N, C-alpha and C positions, 0 to 999 in steps of 0.2 A: 588353466593348468591344474592337473590333479596331483596332489602331493600325498604320499602315504608314509606315515611314520610307523616303524616296526621296532620290536624288541625293547619297548619301554618298560623299565623295571617298575615294580609296584611296592607299596607298603614301606617306603623309605623316604623320609623328608628331604634328604639331599637330592635324590633322583627326581622327586616331585618338583623341587625348585628348578632344577635343570629343565624339566619338561615344560614348566610354565614359561621360563625364559625362551625356550625354543618356539613354543606355540605363539607367544606374543610377538616374537621377532618375525615369524612366518606371516602372521596376520598383518603386521605392519608393512613388510616387504612385498607381499603378494595379496592385496586386499580382495581381489576377485578370484583367488584360487579356491579350489575345493580341497579341504584338508581333512584327512581321515587318520585316525590312530588305530592300528590293528593289534589285537591281542589274541593269542592262541592258548586256549585251555587255562584261562585265569578265572578267578572268582568274580562274579558280577558286582559284589559290594566293593571290592578293591578297585575295579575299573570305574565304578560310579564315583568313588571318593577322589579320583584323579582328575575328573572333568574340569576344564578350565574355562571354556567359552562355548556358547551355544552355536557358534558358527563352525565348530569342529565336531565331526561325527566320530564317535568312539564305537568300534566294532569288536565284539568279543566272540570269537568262534570257539564253541565248545563241542565236546563229544560226550556221548553217554559213557564211554570207556576211556576217560582222560588218562588214567594211570597207564593203561595198556598202550594207548596211542603215543604217549610220551616215550615209553620204552621202544616202541616200534620206530619212532623217529631216529633214535640213537642207532638202531640197527640199520635203518635205511641209509643214513649218512655214512656209517662205517663200511657197509658193503655196497654202497653206490647204487641203490635202487630207489632213491628218493624221487626221481623224476616220475616214474610210473606210479608210485604211491600217491603223489600229489594229484594225479589224474583220476585214480580209481576210488580214493577214500572221499566220502561225501563232505566231511568237514574241511579237509585239506583242499578239495577242489573249490570250495567257497573262498578259501584264502588265496588260491592261485588266481581266481577271477579278480579279486581286489588288486593283486599285484599286476595283472595284465592291464587293468584300467588306469593304473598310475603312470604319470609321465616321469615322476621323480620319486625315488624311495629313499627315505632318510632313516638310517639306523640311529635310534635315540641315544642321547648321551647317558652314560651309566656303565657300571661294570658288567663284564660278560659273566654269565652265570655258569661257569665251568668249575673245574676243581672239585671240591667236596659237594657242590650242589648238583653237578652233572645234568645241567639243563641243555639238552641238544637242540631245543627249539631255536635258539639264537643262531647257531651254525646253519641249521636247516633253512631258516628264512633267508639268510644271506645267499645260500646256494640257489634257492628258487629265484631270487632277484637276478643272480648271475646267469642262470639258465635262460631267463626271459630277456636278457640283454637290456636290463633297465639301468638308467643312470642311478647309481647307488652312492649315497654319501654317508660316511661313517663319522659320527660326531663323538668325540671323546669326553671323558669326565669333566674336563674344563669346557666352558662355553665361550664361543666367539661367533661373530656373524658369519653366515655362509658366504664365502668369497666368490661364488659363481654368479654370473649376470644372466639370469634367465628372463626371457620376455614373457609377458602375460599371455601371449597367443599360443 
């Protein structure tokens, strides 16, 4: 089984603790699963500081024009052209490939970065998972075991 964790907040000890609990729970429940944690336009040092276990692959997809791309994502979501953007933009097509390869997508526990932060990456990634008809689980700020009974096959 291929599990992809998206929208993991960084640089926050509470979110880091929730991430550790999630990863340890997934490793215990699905020892043969391939687990990846995907970041979009994040700093390499922040991603490196979050790493929990060598069995988990951390993928950080960046762009030379991160600020421009982040603003473009907001516009793409607002005006509903995110589907085409994901296919034509090189960094976003890498992200889409990871989504397509996943059997299950888990939205990491932690707060949504909206409001004053205006981080549209969160909504964008959920829309791409929905577009690809992926099993998408949203975990909230509190942590509890995943109640779904997936087979390892």
